[in-house]
mmCIF file of the N, C-alpha and C atoms, coordinates in Angstrom:
data_MODEL
# 
_entry.id   MODEL 
# 
loop_
_atom_site.group_PDB 
_atom_site.id 
_atom_site.type_symbol 
_atom_site.label_atom_id 
_atom_site.label_alt_id 
_atom_site.label_comp_id 
_atom_site.label_asym_id 
_atom_site.label_entity_id 
_atom_site.label_seq_id 
_atom_site.pdbx_PDB_ins_code 
_atom_site.Cartn_x 
_atom_site.Cartn_y 
_atom_site.Cartn_z 
_atom_site.occupancy 
_atom_site.B_iso_or_equiv 
_atom_site.pdbx_formal_charge 
_atom_site.auth_seq_id 
_atom_site.auth_comp_id 
_atom_site.auth_asym_id 
_atom_site.auth_atom_id 
_atom_site.pdbx_PDB_model_num 
ATOM 1   N N  . MET A 1 1  ? 10.398  74.683  21.703 1.00 0.00 ? 1  MET A N  1 
ATOM 2   C CA . MET A 1 1  ? 11.093  75.282  22.826 1.00 0.00 ? 1  MET A CA 1 
ATOM 3   C C  . MET A 1 1  ? 11.601  74.153  23.721 1.00 0.00 ? 1  MET A C  1 
ATOM 4   N N  . ASN A 1 2  ? 12.832  74.281  24.159 1.00 0.00 ? 2  ASN A N  1 
ATOM 5   C CA . ASN A 1 2  ? 13.430  73.229  24.962 1.00 0.00 ? 2  ASN A CA 1 
ATOM 6   C C  . ASN A 1 2  ? 13.868  73.799  26.312 1.00 0.00 ? 2  ASN A C  1 
ATOM 7   N N  . ILE A 1 3  ? 13.029  73.623  27.309 1.00 0.00 ? 3  ILE A N  1 
ATOM 8   C CA . ILE A 1 3  ? 13.335  74.084  28.662 1.00 0.00 ? 3  ILE A CA 1 
ATOM 9   C C  . ILE A 1 3  ? 13.527  72.843  29.521 1.00 0.00 ? 3  ILE A C  1 
ATOM 10  N N  . THR A 1 4  ? 14.611  72.818  30.289 1.00 0.00 ? 4  THR A N  1 
ATOM 11  C CA . THR A 1 4  ? 14.860  71.651  31.134 1.00 0.00 ? 4  THR A CA 1 
ATOM 12  C C  . THR A 1 4  ? 14.728  71.959  32.615 1.00 0.00 ? 4  THR A C  1 
ATOM 13  N N  . GLU A 1 5  ? 14.832  73.241  32.993 1.00 0.00 ? 5  GLU A N  1 
ATOM 14  C CA . GLU A 1 5  ? 14.713  73.612  34.404 1.00 0.00 ? 5  GLU A CA 1 
ATOM 15  C C  . GLU A 1 5  ? 13.543  74.565  34.610 1.00 0.00 ? 5  GLU A C  1 
ATOM 16  N N  . PHE A 1 6  ? 12.783  74.301  35.645 1.00 0.00 ? 6  PHE A N  1 
ATOM 17  C CA . PHE A 1 6  ? 11.623  75.132  35.967 1.00 0.00 ? 6  PHE A CA 1 
ATOM 18  C C  . PHE A 1 6  ? 11.739  75.620  37.396 1.00 0.00 ? 6  PHE A C  1 
ATOM 19  N N  . PRO A 1 7  ? 11.242  76.799  37.711 1.00 0.00 ? 7  PRO A N  1 
ATOM 20  C CA . PRO A 1 7  ? 10.556  77.721  36.811 1.00 0.00 ? 7  PRO A CA 1 
ATOM 21  C C  . PRO A 1 7  ? 11.530  78.401  35.851 1.00 0.00 ? 7  PRO A C  1 
ATOM 22  N N  . ALA A 1 8  ? 11.001  78.805  34.706 1.00 0.00 ? 8  ALA A N  1 
ATOM 23  C CA . ALA A 1 8  ? 11.776  79.518  33.695 1.00 0.00 ? 8  ALA A CA 1 
ATOM 24  C C  . ALA A 1 8  ? 11.097  80.858  33.430 1.00 0.00 ? 8  ALA A C  1 
ATOM 25  N N  . GLU A 1 9  ? 11.890  81.878  33.150 1.00 0.00 ? 9  GLU A N  1 
ATOM 26  C CA . GLU A 1 9  ? 11.354  83.203  32.855 1.00 0.00 ? 9  GLU A CA 1 
ATOM 27  C C  . GLU A 1 9  ? 11.758  83.627  31.456 1.00 0.00 ? 9  GLU A C  1 
ATOM 28  N N  . TYR A 1 10 ? 10.804  84.199  30.733 1.00 0.00 ? 10 TYR A N  1 
ATOM 29  C CA . TYR A 1 10 ? 11.062  84.771  29.423 1.00 0.00 ? 10 TYR A CA 1 
ATOM 30  C C  . TYR A 1 10 ? 10.567  86.202  29.436 1.00 0.00 ? 10 TYR A C  1 
ATOM 31  N N  . PHE A 1 11 ? 11.350  87.097  28.857 1.00 0.00 ? 11 PHE A N  1 
ATOM 32  C CA . PHE A 1 11 ? 10.994  88.505  28.802 1.00 0.00 ? 11 PHE A CA 1 
ATOM 33  C C  . PHE A 1 11 ? 10.691  88.882  27.357 1.00 0.00 ? 11 PHE A C  1 
ATOM 34  N N  . ILE A 1 12 ? 9.639   89.675  27.192 1.00 0.00 ? 12 ILE A N  1 
ATOM 35  C CA . ILE A 1 12 ? 9.162   90.050  25.865 1.00 0.00 ? 12 ILE A CA 1 
ATOM 36  C C  . ILE A 1 12 ? 9.159   91.564  25.752 1.00 0.00 ? 12 ILE A C  1 
ATOM 37  N N  . LYS A 1 13 ? 9.816   92.072  24.716 1.00 0.00 ? 13 LYS A N  1 
ATOM 38  C CA . LYS A 1 13 ? 9.871   93.514  24.481 1.00 0.00 ? 13 LYS A CA 1 
ATOM 39  C C  . LYS A 1 13 ? 8.465   94.007  24.138 1.00 0.00 ? 13 LYS A C  1 
ATOM 40  N N  . LEU A 1 14 ? 8.098   95.131  24.719 1.00 0.00 ? 14 LEU A N  1 
ATOM 41  C CA . LEU A 1 14 ? 6.813   95.757  24.441 1.00 0.00 ? 14 LEU A CA 1 
ATOM 42  C C  . LEU A 1 14 ? 7.055   96.997  23.582 1.00 0.00 ? 14 LEU A C  1 
ATOM 43  N N  . ASP A 1 15 ? 6.428   97.057  22.420 1.00 0.00 ? 15 ASP A N  1 
ATOM 44  C CA . ASP A 1 15 ? 6.604   98.205  21.524 1.00 0.00 ? 15 ASP A CA 1 
ATOM 45  C C  . ASP A 1 15 ? 6.192   99.495  22.212 1.00 0.00 ? 15 ASP A C  1 
ATOM 46  N N  . GLY A 1 16 ? 7.014   100.514 22.073 1.00 0.00 ? 16 GLY A N  1 
ATOM 47  C CA . GLY A 1 16 ? 6.708   101.820 22.616 1.00 0.00 ? 16 GLY A CA 1 
ATOM 48  C C  . GLY A 1 16 ? 6.951   101.950 24.110 1.00 0.00 ? 16 GLY A C  1 
ATOM 49  N N  . GLN A 1 17 ? 7.537   100.938 24.729 1.00 0.00 ? 17 GLN A N  1 
ATOM 50  C CA . GLN A 1 17 ? 7.806   100.975 26.163 1.00 0.00 ? 17 GLN A CA 1 
ATOM 51  C C  . GLN A 1 17 ? 9.314   100.918 26.400 1.00 0.00 ? 17 GLN A C  1 
ATOM 52  N N  . ASP A 1 18 ? 9.834   101.976 26.988 1.00 0.00 ? 18 ASP A N  1 
ATOM 53  C CA . ASP A 1 18 ? 11.266  101.998 27.285 1.00 0.00 ? 18 ASP A CA 1 
ATOM 54  C C  . ASP A 1 18 ? 11.586  101.410 28.650 1.00 0.00 ? 18 ASP A C  1 
ATOM 55  N N  . PHE A 1 19 ? 10.605  101.377 29.552 1.00 0.00 ? 19 PHE A N  1 
ATOM 56  C CA . PHE A 1 19 ? 10.881  100.979 30.929 1.00 0.00 ? 19 PHE A CA 1 
ATOM 57  C C  . PHE A 1 19 ? 10.146  99.712  31.373 1.00 0.00 ? 19 PHE A C  1 
ATOM 58  N N  . LEU A 1 20 ? 9.300   99.161  30.508 1.00 0.00 ? 20 LEU A N  1 
ATOM 59  C CA . LEU A 1 20 ? 8.515   97.979  30.868 1.00 0.00 ? 20 LEU A CA 1 
ATOM 60  C C  . LEU A 1 20 ? 8.739   96.853  29.871 1.00 0.00 ? 20 LEU A C  1 
ATOM 61  N N  . VAL A 1 21 ? 8.651   95.607  30.341 1.00 0.00 ? 21 VAL A N  1 
ATOM 62  C CA . VAL A 1 21 ? 8.718   94.416  29.492 1.00 0.00 ? 21 VAL A CA 1 
ATOM 63  C C  . VAL A 1 21 ? 7.661   93.425  29.960 1.00 0.00 ? 21 VAL A C  1 
ATOM 64  N N  . GLY A 1 22 ? 7.281   92.531  29.078 1.00 0.00 ? 22 GLY A N  1 
ATOM 65  C CA . GLY A 1 22 ? 6.390   91.441  29.459 1.00 0.00 ? 22 GLY A CA 1 
ATOM 66  C C  . GLY A 1 22 ? 7.229   90.295  30.007 1.00 0.00 ? 22 GLY A C  1 
ATOM 67  N N  . ARG A 1 23 ? 6.703   89.622  31.042 1.00 0.00 ? 23 ARG A N  1 
ATOM 68  C CA . ARG A 1 23 ? 7.427   88.485  31.625 1.00 0.00 ? 23 ARG A CA 1 
ATOM 69  C C  . ARG A 1 23 ? 6.494   87.277  31.688 1.00 0.00 ? 23 ARG A C  1 
ATOM 70  N N  . LEU A 1 24 ? 6.995   86.154  31.186 1.00 0.00 ? 24 LEU A N  1 
ATOM 71  C CA . LEU A 1 24 ? 6.297   84.878  31.309 1.00 0.00 ? 24 LEU A CA 1 
ATOM 72  C C  . LEU A 1 24 ? 7.078   84.035  32.301 1.00 0.00 ? 24 LEU A C  1 
ATOM 73  N N  . SER A 1 25 ? 6.445   83.663  33.394 1.00 0.00 ? 25 SER A N  1 
ATOM 74  C CA . SER A 1 25 ? 7.051   82.765  34.383 1.00 0.00 ? 25 SER A CA 1 
ATOM 75  C C  . SER A 1 25 ? 6.423   81.394  34.158 1.00 0.00 ? 25 SER A C  1 
ATOM 76  N N  . ILE A 1 26 ? 7.205   80.476  33.606 1.00 0.00 ? 26 ILE A N  1 
ATOM 77  C CA . ILE A 1 26 ? 6.701   79.169  33.187 1.00 0.00 ? 26 ILE A CA 1 
ATOM 78  C C  . ILE A 1 26 ? 7.085   78.121  34.221 1.00 0.00 ? 26 ILE A C  1 
ATOM 79  N N  . ASN A 1 27 ? 6.082   77.354  34.631 1.00 0.00 ? 27 ASN A N  1 
ATOM 80  C CA . ASN A 1 27 ? 6.289   76.292  35.612 1.00 0.00 ? 27 ASN A CA 1 
ATOM 81  C C  . ASN A 1 27 ? 5.723   74.986  35.089 1.00 0.00 ? 27 ASN A C  1 
ATOM 82  N N  . LYS A 1 28 ? 6.261   73.887  35.567 1.00 0.00 ? 28 LYS A N  1 
ATOM 83  C CA . LYS A 1 28 ? 5.763   72.563  35.181 1.00 0.00 ? 28 LYS A CA 1 
ATOM 84  C C  . LYS A 1 28 ? 5.284   71.848  36.431 1.00 0.00 ? 28 LYS A C  1 
ATOM 85  N N  . MET A 1 29 ? 4.099   71.245  36.313 1.00 0.00 ? 29 MET A N  1 
ATOM 86  C CA . MET A 1 29 ? 3.541   70.483  37.416 1.00 0.00 ? 29 MET A CA 1 
ATOM 87  C C  . MET A 1 29 ? 3.025   69.165  36.839 1.00 0.00 ? 29 MET A C  1 
ATOM 88  N N  . ASN A 1 30 ? 3.663   68.077  37.230 1.00 0.00 ? 30 ASN A N  1 
ATOM 89  C CA . ASN A 1 30 ? 3.368   66.754  36.664 1.00 0.00 ? 30 ASN A CA 1 
ATOM 90  C C  . ASN A 1 30 ? 3.577   66.789  35.158 1.00 0.00 ? 30 ASN A C  1 
ATOM 91  N N  . SER A 1 31 ? 2.535   66.607  34.376 1.00 0.00 ? 31 SER A N  1 
ATOM 92  C CA . SER A 1 31 ? 2.702   66.578  32.919 1.00 0.00 ? 31 SER A CA 1 
ATOM 93  C C  . SER A 1 31 ? 2.095   67.807  32.248 1.00 0.00 ? 31 SER A C  1 
ATOM 94  N N  . SER A 1 32 ? 1.803   68.863  33.007 1.00 0.00 ? 32 SER A N  1 
ATOM 95  C CA . SER A 1 32 ? 1.237   70.070  32.404 1.00 0.00 ? 32 SER A CA 1 
ATOM 96  C C  . SER A 1 32 ? 2.041   71.300  32.818 1.00 0.00 ? 32 SER A C  1 
ATOM 97  N N  . TYR A 1 33 ? 1.779   72.398  32.124 1.00 0.00 ? 33 TYR A N  1 
ATOM 98  C CA . TYR A 1 33 ? 2.491   73.651  32.349 1.00 0.00 ? 33 TYR A CA 1 
ATOM 99  C C  . TYR A 1 33 ? 1.507   74.730  32.773 1.00 0.00 ? 33 TYR A C  1 
ATOM 100 N N  . TRP A 1 34 ? 1.998   75.648  33.588 1.00 0.00 ? 34 TRP A N  1 
ATOM 101 C CA . TRP A 1 34 ? 1.215   76.836  33.897 1.00 0.00 ? 34 TRP A CA 1 
ATOM 102 C C  . TRP A 1 34 ? 2.127   78.036  33.810 1.00 0.00 ? 34 TRP A C  1 
ATOM 103 N N  . VAL A 1 35 ? 1.541   79.167  33.429 1.00 0.00 ? 35 VAL A N  1 
ATOM 104 C CA . VAL A 1 35 ? 2.313   80.376  33.164 1.00 0.00 ? 35 VAL A CA 1 
ATOM 105 C C  . VAL A 1 35 ? 1.674   81.553  33.895 1.00 0.00 ? 35 VAL A C  1 
ATOM 106 N N  . GLU A 1 36 ? 2.513   82.338  34.558 1.00 0.00 ? 36 GLU A N  1 
ATOM 107 C CA . GLU A 1 36 ? 2.089   83.600  35.152 1.00 0.00 ? 36 GLU A CA 1 
ATOM 108 C C  . GLU A 1 36 ? 2.568   84.700  34.214 1.00 0.00 ? 36 GLU A C  1 
ATOM 109 N N  . ILE A 1 37 ? 1.653   85.580  33.826 1.00 0.00 ? 37 ILE A N  1 
ATOM 110 C CA . ILE A 1 37 ? 1.945   86.604  32.837 1.00 0.00 ? 37 ILE A CA 1 
ATOM 111 C C  . ILE A 1 37 ? 1.873   87.973  33.514 1.00 0.00 ? 37 ILE A C  1 
ATOM 112 N N  . ASP A 1 38 ? 2.983   88.713  33.459 1.00 0.00 ? 38 ASP A N  1 
ATOM 113 C CA . ASP A 1 38 ? 3.070   90.018  34.108 1.00 0.00 ? 38 ASP A CA 1 
ATOM 114 C C  . ASP A 1 38 ? 3.734   91.026  33.194 1.00 0.00 ? 38 ASP A C  1 
ATOM 115 N N  . ILE A 1 39 ? 3.514   92.294  33.495 1.00 0.00 ? 39 ILE A N  1 
ATOM 116 C CA . ILE A 1 39 ? 4.305   93.377  32.923 1.00 0.00 ? 39 ILE A CA 1 
ATOM 117 C C  . ILE A 1 39 ? 5.172   93.878  34.067 1.00 0.00 ? 39 ILE A C  1 
ATOM 118 N N  . VAL A 1 40 ? 6.481   93.926  33.847 1.00 0.00 ? 40 VAL A N  1 
ATOM 119 C CA . VAL A 1 40 ? 7.424   94.283  34.902 1.00 0.00 ? 40 VAL A CA 1 
ATOM 120 C C  . VAL A 1 40 ? 8.326   95.432  34.434 1.00 0.00 ? 40 VAL A C  1 
ATOM 121 N N  . THR A 1 41 ? 8.954   96.097  35.397 1.00 0.00 ? 41 THR A N  1 
ATOM 122 C CA . THR A 1 41 ? 9.919   97.138  35.043 1.00 0.00 ? 41 THR A CA 1 
ATOM 123 C C  . THR A 1 41 ? 11.190  96.474  34.528 1.00 0.00 ? 41 THR A C  1 
ATOM 124 N N  . LYS A 1 42 ? 11.819  97.088  33.536 1.00 0.00 ? 42 LYS A N  1 
ATOM 125 C CA . LYS A 1 42 ? 13.020  96.504  32.932 1.00 0.00 ? 42 LYS A CA 1 
ATOM 126 C C  . LYS A 1 42 ? 14.149  96.349  33.935 1.00 0.00 ? 42 LYS A C  1 
ATOM 127 N N  . GLU A 1 43 ? 14.361  97.378  34.737 1.00 0.00 ? 43 GLU A N  1 
ATOM 128 C CA . GLU A 1 43 ? 15.530  97.392  35.599 1.00 0.00 ? 43 GLU A CA 1 
ATOM 129 C C  . GLU A 1 43 ? 15.382  96.494  36.829 1.00 0.00 ? 43 GLU A C  1 
ATOM 130 N N  . SER A 1 44 ? 14.336  96.696  37.591 1.00 0.00 ? 44 SER A N  1 
ATOM 131 C CA . SER A 1 44 ? 14.208  95.973  38.863 1.00 0.00 ? 44 SER A CA 1 
ATOM 132 C C  . SER A 1 44 ? 13.375  94.699  38.760 1.00 0.00 ? 44 SER A C  1 
ATOM 133 N N  . LYS A 1 45 ? 12.654  94.529  37.660 1.00 0.00 ? 45 LYS A N  1 
ATOM 134 C CA . LYS A 1 45 ? 11.768  93.378  37.432 1.00 0.00 ? 45 LYS A CA 1 
ATOM 135 C C  . LYS A 1 45 ? 10.596  93.329  38.422 1.00 0.00 ? 45 LYS A C  1 
ATOM 136 N N  . LYS A 1 46 ? 10.253  94.489  39.000 1.00 0.00 ? 46 LYS A N  1 
ATOM 137 C CA . LYS A 1 46 ? 9.088   94.558  39.888 1.00 0.00 ? 46 LYS A CA 1 
ATOM 138 C C  . LYS A 1 46 ? 7.828   94.587  39.045 1.00 0.00 ? 46 LYS A C  1 
ATOM 139 N N  . ILE A 1 47 ? 6.779   93.963  39.553 1.00 0.00 ? 47 ILE A N  1 
ATOM 140 C CA . ILE A 1 47 ? 5.528   93.858  38.811 1.00 0.00 ? 47 ILE A CA 1 
ATOM 141 C C  . ILE A 1 47 ? 4.863   95.218  38.701 1.00 0.00 ? 47 ILE A C  1 
ATOM 142 N N  . PHE A 1 48 ? 4.576   95.620  37.462 1.00 0.00 ? 48 PHE A N  1 
ATOM 143 C CA . PHE A 1 48 ? 3.834   96.833  37.169 1.00 0.00 ? 48 PHE A CA 1 
ATOM 144 C C  . PHE A 1 48 ? 2.348   96.494  37.022 1.00 0.00 ? 48 PHE A C  1 
ATOM 145 N N  . ALA A 1 49 ? 2.062   95.365  36.349 1.00 0.00 ? 49 ALA A N  1 
ATOM 146 C CA . ALA A 1 49 ? 0.678   94.908  36.164 1.00 0.00 ? 49 ALA A CA 1 
ATOM 147 C C  . ALA A 1 49 ? 0.668   93.396  36.026 1.00 0.00 ? 49 ALA A C  1 
ATOM 148 N N  . HIS A 1 50 ? -0.313  92.775  36.646 1.00 0.00 ? 50 HIS A N  1 
ATOM 149 C CA . HIS A 1 50 ? -0.502  91.329  36.501 1.00 0.00 ? 50 HIS A CA 1 
ATOM 150 C C  . HIS A 1 50 ? -1.532  91.115  35.402 1.00 0.00 ? 50 HIS A C  1 
ATOM 151 N N  . VAL A 1 51 ? -1.130  90.438  34.337 1.00 0.00 ? 51 VAL A N  1 
ATOM 152 C CA . VAL A 1 51 ? -2.006  90.221  33.192 1.00 0.00 ? 51 VAL A CA 1 
ATOM 153 C C  . VAL A 1 51 ? -2.923  89.035  33.425 1.00 0.00 ? 51 VAL A C  1 
ATOM 154 N N  . GLY A 1 52 ? -2.380  87.931  33.950 1.00 0.00 ? 52 GLY A N  1 
ATOM 155 C CA . GLY A 1 52 ? -3.201  86.751  34.201 1.00 0.00 ? 52 GLY A CA 1 
ATOM 156 C C  . GLY A 1 52 ? -2.357  85.502  34.337 1.00 0.00 ? 52 GLY A C  1 
ATOM 157 N N  . ASN A 1 53 ? -3.061  84.384  34.473 1.00 0.00 ? 53 ASN A N  1 
ATOM 158 C CA . ASN A 1 53 ? -2.423  83.069  34.588 1.00 0.00 ? 53 ASN A CA 1 
ATOM 159 C C  . ASN A 1 53 ? -3.023  82.136  33.560 1.00 0.00 ? 53 ASN A C  1 
ATOM 160 N N  . LEU A 1 54 ? -2.220  81.211  33.110 1.00 0.00 ? 54 LEU A N  1 
ATOM 161 C CA . LEU A 1 54 ? -2.668  80.168  32.193 1.00 0.00 ? 54 LEU A CA 1 
ATOM 162 C C  . LEU A 1 54 ? -2.345  78.839  32.850 1.00 0.00 ? 54 LEU A C  1 
ATOM 163 N N  . TYR A 1 55 ? -3.355  78.015  33.052 1.00 0.00 ? 55 TYR A N  1 
ATOM 164 C CA . TYR A 1 55 ? -3.176  76.760  33.786 1.00 0.00 ? 55 TYR A CA 1 
ATOM 165 C C  . TYR A 1 55 ? -3.410  75.537  32.910 1.00 0.00 ? 55 TYR A C  1 
ATOM 166 N N  . ASN A 1 56 ? -2.811  74.415  33.325 1.00 0.00 ? 56 ASN A N  1 
ATOM 167 C CA . ASN A 1 56 ? -3.131  73.085  32.809 1.00 0.00 ? 56 ASN A CA 1 
ATOM 168 C C  . ASN A 1 56 ? -3.031  72.970  31.291 1.00 0.00 ? 56 ASN A C  1 
ATOM 169 N N  . THR A 1 57 ? -1.891  73.385  30.747 1.00 0.00 ? 57 THR A N  1 
ATOM 170 C CA . THR A 1 57 ? -1.651  73.248  29.313 1.00 0.00 ? 57 THR A CA 1 
ATOM 171 C C  . THR A 1 57 ? -0.660  72.106  29.109 1.00 0.00 ? 57 THR A C  1 
ATOM 172 N N  . ALA A 1 58 ? -1.026  71.148  28.277 1.00 0.00 ? 58 ALA A N  1 
ATOM 173 C CA . ALA A 1 58 ? -0.229  69.940  28.116 1.00 0.00 ? 58 ALA A CA 1 
ATOM 174 C C  . ALA A 1 58 ? 1.064   70.156  27.328 1.00 0.00 ? 58 ALA A C  1 
ATOM 175 N N  . ASP A 1 59 ? 1.081   71.136  26.415 1.00 0.00 ? 59 ASP A N  1 
ATOM 176 C CA . ASP A 1 59 ? 2.228   71.350  25.541 1.00 0.00 ? 59 ASP A CA 1 
ATOM 177 C C  . ASP A 1 59 ? 2.917   72.672  25.881 1.00 0.00 ? 59 ASP A C  1 
ATOM 178 N N  . LEU A 1 60 ? 4.227   72.654  26.023 1.00 0.00 ? 60 LEU A N  1 
ATOM 179 C CA . LEU A 1 60 ? 4.992   73.846  26.383 1.00 0.00 ? 60 LEU A CA 1 
ATOM 180 C C  . LEU A 1 60 ? 4.859   74.945  25.336 1.00 0.00 ? 60 LEU A C  1 
ATOM 181 N N  . ASP A 1 61 ? 5.005   74.602  24.062 1.00 0.00 ? 61 ASP A N  1 
ATOM 182 C CA . ASP A 1 61 ? 4.893   75.611  22.999 1.00 0.00 ? 61 ASP A CA 1 
ATOM 183 C C  . ASP A 1 61 ? 3.510   76.253  22.989 1.00 0.00 ? 61 ASP A C  1 
ATOM 184 N N  . GLU A 1 62 ? 2.483   75.462  23.201 1.00 0.00 ? 62 GLU A N  1 
ATOM 185 C CA . GLU A 1 62 ? 1.122   75.996  23.253 1.00 0.00 ? 62 GLU A CA 1 
ATOM 186 C C  . GLU A 1 62 ? 0.965   76.944  24.446 1.00 0.00 ? 62 GLU A C  1 
ATOM 187 N N  . ALA A 1 63 ? 1.531   76.589  25.575 1.00 0.00 ? 63 ALA A N  1 
ATOM 188 C CA . ALA A 1 63 ? 1.454   77.444  26.763 1.00 0.00 ? 63 ALA A CA 1 
ATOM 189 C C  . ALA A 1 63 ? 2.117   78.791  26.492 1.00 0.00 ? 63 ALA A C  1 
ATOM 190 N N  . VAL A 1 64 ? 3.277   78.775  25.867 1.00 0.00 ? 64 VAL A N  1 
ATOM 191 C CA . VAL A 1 64 ? 3.983   80.022  25.554 1.00 0.00 ? 64 VAL A CA 1 
ATOM 192 C C  . VAL A 1 64 ? 3.181   80.845  24.555 1.00 0.00 ? 64 VAL A C  1 
ATOM 193 N N  . ASN A 1 65 ? 2.707   80.217  23.491 1.00 0.00 ? 65 ASN A N  1 
ATOM 194 C CA . ASN A 1 65 ? 1.949   80.940  22.464 1.00 0.00 ? 65 ASN A CA 1 
ATOM 195 C C  . ASN A 1 65 ? 0.680   81.569  23.030 1.00 0.00 ? 65 ASN A C  1 
ATOM 196 N N  . ARG A 1 66 ? -0.051  80.827  23.825 1.00 0.00 ? 66 ARG A N  1 
ATOM 197 C CA . ARG A 1 66 ? -1.287  81.361  24.418 1.00 0.00 ? 66 ARG A CA 1 
ATOM 198 C C  . ARG A 1 66 ? -0.977  82.487  25.403 1.00 0.00 ? 66 ARG A C  1 
ATOM 199 N N  . SER A 1 67 ? 0.120   82.383  26.119 1.00 0.00 ? 67 SER A N  1 
ATOM 200 C CA . SER A 1 67 ? 0.521   83.428  27.055 1.00 0.00 ? 67 SER A CA 1 
ATOM 201 C C  . SER A 1 67 ? 0.887   84.721  26.323 1.00 0.00 ? 67 SER A C  1 
ATOM 202 N N  . VAL A 1 68 ? 1.600   84.592  25.217 1.00 0.00 ? 68 VAL A N  1 
ATOM 203 C CA . VAL A 1 68 ? 1.954   85.759  24.415 1.00 0.00 ? 68 VAL A CA 1 
ATOM 204 C C  . VAL A 1 68 ? 0.682   86.414  23.866 1.00 0.00 ? 68 VAL A C  1 
ATOM 205 N N  . GLU A 1 69 ? -0.283  85.618  23.454 1.00 0.00 ? 69 GLU A N  1 
ATOM 206 C CA . GLU A 1 69 ? -1.557  86.157  22.974 1.00 0.00 ? 69 GLU A CA 1 
ATOM 207 C C  . GLU A 1 69 ? -2.270  86.936  24.080 1.00 0.00 ? 69 GLU A C  1 
ATOM 208 N N  . MET A 1 70 ? -2.282  86.391  25.297 1.00 0.00 ? 70 MET A N  1 
ATOM 209 C CA . MET A 1 70 ? -2.907  87.090  26.421 1.00 0.00 ? 70 MET A CA 1 
ATOM 210 C C  . MET A 1 70 ? -2.212  88.422  26.682 1.00 0.00 ? 70 MET A C  1 
ATOM 211 N N  . LEU A 1 71 ? -0.894  88.421  26.644 1.00 0.00 ? 71 LEU A N  1 
ATOM 212 C CA . LEU A 1 71 ? -0.126  89.651  26.860 1.00 0.00 ? 71 LEU A CA 1 
ATOM 213 C C  . LEU A 1 71 ? -0.430  90.663  25.758 1.00 0.00 ? 71 LEU A C  1 
ATOM 214 N N  . ALA A 1 72 ? -0.483  90.215  24.507 1.00 0.00 ? 72 ALA A N  1 
ATOM 215 C CA . ALA A 1 72 ? -0.755  91.110  23.385 1.00 0.00 ? 72 ALA A CA 1 
ATOM 216 C C  . ALA A 1 72 ? -2.140  91.746  23.504 1.00 0.00 ? 72 ALA A C  1 
ATOM 217 N N  . LYS A 1 73 ? -3.133  90.960  23.893 1.00 0.00 ? 73 LYS A N  1 
ATOM 218 C CA . LYS A 1 73 ? -4.485  91.505  24.081 1.00 0.00 ? 73 LYS A CA 1 
ATOM 219 C C  . LYS A 1 73 ? -4.508  92.537  25.202 1.00 0.00 ? 73 LYS A C  1 
ATOM 220 N N  . TYR A 1 74 ? -3.735  92.319  26.242 1.00 0.00 ? 74 TYR A N  1 
ATOM 221 C CA . TYR A 1 74 ? -3.702  93.229  27.376 1.00 0.00 ? 74 TYR A CA 1 
ATOM 222 C C  . TYR A 1 74 ? -3.089  94.580  27.002 1.00 0.00 ? 74 TYR A C  1 
ATOM 223 N N  . VAL A 1 75 ? -2.024  94.576  26.215 1.00 0.00 ? 75 VAL A N  1 
ATOM 224 C CA . VAL A 1 75 ? -1.330  95.817  25.888 1.00 0.00 ? 75 VAL A CA 1 
ATOM 225 C C  . VAL A 1 75 ? -1.855  96.486  24.619 1.00 0.00 ? 75 VAL A C  1 
ATOM 226 N N  . LYS A 1 76 ? -2.739  95.818  23.907 1.00 0.00 ? 76 LYS A N  1 
ATOM 227 C CA . LYS A 1 76 ? -3.291  96.392  22.680 1.00 0.00 ? 76 LYS A CA 1 
ATOM 228 C C  . LYS A 1 76 ? -4.047  97.669  23.013 1.00 0.00 ? 76 LYS A C  1 
ATOM 229 N N  . PRO A 1 77 ? -3.772  98.756  22.252 1.00 0.00 ? 77 PRO A N  1 
ATOM 230 C CA . PRO A 1 77 ? -4.481  100.016 22.518 1.00 0.00 ? 77 PRO A CA 1 
ATOM 231 C C  . PRO A 1 77 ? -5.996  99.853  22.367 1.00 0.00 ? 77 PRO A C  1 
ATOM 232 N N  . LYS A 1 78 ? -6.706  100.409 23.287 1.00 0.00 ? 78 LYS A N  1 
ATOM 233 C CA . LYS A 1 78 ? -8.169  100.350 23.251 1.00 0.00 ? 78 LYS A CA 1 
ATOM 234 C C  . LYS A 1 78 ? -8.673  101.531 22.436 1.00 0.00 ? 78 LYS A C  1 
ATOM 235 N N  . ASN A 1 79 ? -9.415  101.249 21.380 1.00 0.00 ? 79 ASN A N  1 
ATOM 236 C CA . ASN A 1 79 ? -9.948  102.326 20.517 1.00 0.00 ? 79 ASN A CA 1 
ATOM 237 C C  . ASN A 1 79 ? -11.329 102.712 20.925 1.00 0.00 ? 79 ASN A C  1 
# 
């Protein structure tokens, strides 16, 4: 992943959701990255649920991958 300007936002489609998307807000601080993970409304981008934060990750790709995993665990149906 090649991001040159921060903060950067990425939106992730959520299966079975017509009005909500996952949002990763990626920031860089010195030589590490941190990500705020939220579920937001598609239209207004207002926060529906705060999933969590990921701090102090040295690699951008790792930060994104771990954030997607956190989002997936949050939205996974509970049996």
